[in-house]
C-alpha positions as CSV (number, residue, x, y, z in Angstrom):
1,M,-3.0,21.8,-15.7
2,K,-0.6,19.0,-16.6
3,I,0.8,16.9,-13.7
4,S,4.1,15.2,-14.3
5,M,4.9,12.0,-12.4
6,R,8.3,10.6,-11.9
7,Y,8.9,7.0,-11.2
8,L,11.1,6.6,-8.1
9,G,11.4,2.8,-7.7
10,V,9.8,0.0,-5.7
11,M,9.6,-1.1,-2.1
12,R,8.8,-4.7,-1.3
13,G,8.3,-6.4,2.1
14,S,5.9,-7.7,4.6
15,G,4.0,-6.3,7.6
16,S,0.6,-6.2,9.2
17,L,-2.6,-4.5,8.2
18,A,-4.9,-2.9,10.7
19,C,-8.1,-0.9,10.7
20,N,-8.5,1.7,13.5
21,G,-5.8,-0.2,15.4
22,A,-7.6,-3.6,15.1
23,P,-5.3,-6.2,13.4
24,L,-6.6,-7.7,10.1
25,G,-3.7,-9.9,9.1
26,H,-0.2,-10.4,7.8
27,V,0.6,-8.9,4.4
28,E,3.2,-9.0,1.7
29,Y,3.4,-5.8,-0.5
30,E,5.0,-4.4,-3.6
31,I,4.7,-0.7,-3.9
32,D,5.8,1.6,-6.7
33,G,6.7,5.1,-5.7
34,F,6.1,8.3,-7.7
35,L,7.0,11.9,-7.2
36,T,4.0,13.9,-8.2
37,R,5.3,17.4,-7.3
38,P,8.3,18.6,-5.3
39,G,8.2,16.9,-1.9
40,E,5.1,14.8,-2.6
41,I,5.5,11.1,-2.9
42,V,2.6,8.7,-3.6
43,G,2.6,4.9,-3.8
44,S,0.6,2.4,-5.9
45,G,0.9,-1.3,-5.7
46,E,-0.2,-4.7,-4.7
47,I,-1.2,-6.0,-1.3
48,R,-1.2,-9.8,-0.8
49,M,-2.8,-11.5,2.2
50,A,-4.9,-14.6,3.0
51,P,-8.1,-14.3,0.9
52,A,-10.4,-14.3,3.9
53,D,-8.4,-11.6,5.6
54,L,-8.4,-9.6,2.3
55,D,-12.2,-9.9,2.0
56,N,-12.5,-8.6,5.6
57,A,-10.2,-5.6,4.9
58,F,-11.5,-4.7,1.4
59,G,-13.8,-1.6,1.4
60,R,-12.8,-0.5,4.9
61,R,-11.5,3.0,5.7
62,N,-8.6,4.0,8.0
63,L,-6.5,1.0,6.9
64,Q,-2.8,1.2,7.9
65,L,0.0,-1.1,7.0
66,T,2.8,-1.3,9.5
67,T,5.9,-2.6,7.7
68,D,8.4,-4.9,9.3
69,Q,10.8,-1.9,9.2
70,G,8.4,0.2,11.2
71,R,6.9,2.5,8.6
72,V,3.2,3.2,8.9
73,L,1.5,3.5,5.5
74,D,-2.0,4.5,4.7
75,V,-3.8,2.0,2.5
76,R,-6.8,2.5,0.2
77,F,-7.9,-0.4,-1.9
78,S,-8.7,0.7,-5.4
79,G,-11.0,-1.1,-7.8
80,K,-13.5,-3.8,-7.1
81,R,-13.0,-7.1,-5.3
82,N,-14.1,-9.5,-8.1
83,D,-12.6,-12.8,-7.0
84,A,-13.1,-13.7,-3.3
85,G,-10.5,-16.4,-3.7
86,S,-7.8,-14.0,-4.8
87,A,-5.0,-13.3,-2.3
88,A,-4.0,-9.9,-4.0
89,A,-5.6,-6.5,-4.5
90,H,-4.4,-3.2,-5.9
91,A,-4.0,-0.3,-3.4
92,D,-3.1,3.4,-3.3
93,I,-0.5,4.1,-0.6
94,G,0.3,7.2,1.4
95,G,1.7,8.0,4.8
96,D,5.3,7.3,5.8
97,L,6.7,6.5,2.4
98,P,10.5,6.6,2.0
99,P,12.2,9.8,0.9
100,L,13.4,10.1,-2.7
101,D,16.9,8.6,-2.2
102,Q,15.6,5.4,-0.5
103,W,13.6,3.9,-3.4
104,R,15.1,0.9,-5.2
105,R,15.1,0.8,-9.0
């Protein structure tokens, strides 16, 4: 079965990352949105935060990013954390992503 993905645009901003309600630190994010099937939007992008905070968050489950606009996004870091001094990591994003018409191209 072939799955077609349509690029919707990007959302950028800042917020706070938490795990099971416990704060982990301030983040900056850049998330690309994709429509994978009618009504299903997924995000993929970069999370940036202080390297020590990122080390603490990396590999955890139940991560949530609360944006400064009040959206609550589910975060799952993808890939490996190869550089402990890096302030950025790739993540897959779900949860309260904007609807189709609110993505910026």
